[in-house]
N, C-alpha and C positions, 0 to 999 in steps of 0.2 A: 504494500500500500504506500502510495506517495504521500509524503508529509505535506501538510498545508503550510505554505509560507506566510509568515506574518508580514503584513503591509506596514511600512514605517509611516508614522504620521507626517513626517517631512515630505515623503513622496506624494501623499494625498494632498497636502497643501500646495505642493508644486503644481499638480494638475489643476487644482482649483484656481490658482493664480493665473495660469495660462488661459483657462476658460474665461476668467474675469476680464483679461485683456482682450481676447478675441471677441467675446460677447459684447463688450463695450466699444468695439472698433477703435481701440486706443492706438495711437501712433507714437513713434519714438519721440521722447521729450514730454509726453503727457504725464501729468502728476497722478500718482496713486495715493490712496488713503494711507495714513501713517500706520506704523506697526500695531499700535493699540487698537485702532479701528478695524484693521484687517483681521487681527487675531480674534476680536469679538465677533466679527461677521462670519468667520469660518469656524468659530467655536473651538479654538485651540489656544495654547499658551503662546506668549510672545517669543519664548525660546524656540518652539516648533516653527513659528512664523519666520523667525530670523534664520533658522537653518534652511528653510525653503528659499528665502530670498537670496541667501549666499549661493545656493546651488544654481539659481537662475542667473545670478550675476556672473558666474563663471563663463557662461556662454553669451553674455551681453543682453539677455532677455529683459532684465531689469537693471537699473543703476541706483546706487545709493550715494548721495552726496551730502556732506555736512552743510547744514543750513537750508538744504533743498528738500531732503527726504527721498522717498522712493519715486522713481520715474520709470517709464517704459524706455528700454534701451534699444539698441540695434544689434540684432543677432550677429555674432562674430563667427562666420563660417570657418575661418582658419582655426579657431579654437575647437569648433565642433569636429572638424576633420582630424585635428591632432589627437583628440581623445578616441575617435572612431578607429584610428589606426591600431588601437590595442584590441579591437573587437576580434573574437575568435575566428569569425568568418574570413577576416583578412590575414590574421596571423597563421591560421591553419589551412587556408585555401590552397587547393592544388594548383600546380603550374597552369594547367589548362583553364581553370576557373579564372585565374588572374589575367591570363592572356585574353580570354574571351571577353572579360569585363573591359579591358582596354579597347578592344575592337568596337564594342557597343558604344562606349563613352566618346571615343575620339572620332569615329566615323559619323556618329550622330551630329557632330558639330560642324562637319565640313560644308554643308549647304549654307550655313550662316556665315562661315568664314569667307566663302566665295562671294556672297552678297556684299559683305563689308569691303572686300578687295575691290569690287566694282565701284563702290562708293568712295573709297579712300585709297589712293595709290600708295600711301606710306605704309599700309598694312603689309603689302607684298615686299616693299623695300626693307622693312624691319626684319621680316623673316629671312630674306636673302642675306642680310647682315649676319644673322645667327648661323646660317650655313657656312658663310665665309670664316666665321670664328672656328668652326669645326676643322676647316682645312689647315688652320695655322697651329693647332695643338698637336703635341707629340706625347702628352701624358695621359695615361689611361684614366686616372681619377678625374682629371679635368674634362676628358671626353665624356665621361658619364654625367658629370655636372651639366655640361653643355647639352647633352641629349635630353636630360630632364627639363632643362630650361626651354629647349626647342619645342617639345611636345606641350609644355604648359603654355608657351607663347602661341602655339597653333590653336589651342582651345581659347586662349584669351582673345585672339583675333575674332572669335565668333561673337563676342559681345555678351555671351551667356555667363555672367559672373558666378551664379551658383554652381554651374557645371565645372567651372575652373577650380572652385574650392574643393569640390568632391574629387576632382581628378588628382589633387595633391595626395590623396590616399594611395594612389598608384605608385608613389615613390617606393613603396614596399616592393613593387615589381623590380625596380632597378637594384635595390639593395639585395634582394634574394637571388637575382639572376646575374649578379655582377661577374661571377666566375665564368659565365658563358660568353662574355665579351672578350675578344682577343684583338690584337692590333690588326690582324688580317681582315677583321670585320669593319674596320673604320671606313675605308673607301666606299664599299657598297652602301653602308649606312648613310654616308654623306650624300651620295648621289640619289639615294632613295628620298631623302629629305627634299632635295632640290626638285625632283620630279613631282613630288606631292604639291609643293607650293606653285610650281609652274602650271600644273594642271588646274589648280584653283584660280590662278591668275587668268587663265584662258577660259574660265567658267565651265570647265569640263569636270563636274563633280563626280561623274561616274568613273573617270580615269583616276582622279585623286583618291576615290574610295578604294579602288582596286590596288593602287600603289601602297596606300596606307595599310590595307589589310595584309598584303604580302610582306610589308616591312615588319609589322608586328608578329605575324605568324612565322616569320623566319626563325624566331627563337624556338618555336615548337620542334622544328627539325633538329636543332642543336641539343635539345633536352629529351628527345625521344617521345615527345607528345604527339599524338595523331593529329594531322592537319585536316 
């Protein structure tokens, strides 16, 4: 028989606070009732209320300032993804699961990146600059850092900020598969990056999609994962 887990009062208050914010259509900067008023409204102690607000402050959902009190904050997606990085699904995910996740996340952004390239020529220029940086490095660690930065910049070019934040989780991919990267892989990787952004620049999303898919799935062959 599975034991019934006890629900912490703090977690209950966290959920109530989130519902209070959404039900009231509150926006960042809007004032919240003070601790005493909220504790009375939720029927909990001020200590439990304070524990809940501290938990929400961690992710920027609420803010507490001296002389101002509690206000609605702006969710910090970087903090969210930093903590999600310790989630078992990411820590224990198989090679294929992580690779497939990259395919879904990055390919999904390509049409938006192509659209922004058509509107703003500097998007393509900035990505080309990153490819040029690849060509000048001779250090494996630096190459990996540039690879992470390139794929993040490719997503950033889509203008989909939440997607960029969640993509940061995939740095786990680079950390875990670092040993699969050899100097012999550098040149094909650089050229693949260039072909991807050239296809987007030419508004050929289908070609960019195929190039990116092959670029990511290349690692499957190196690690014995079925393609």
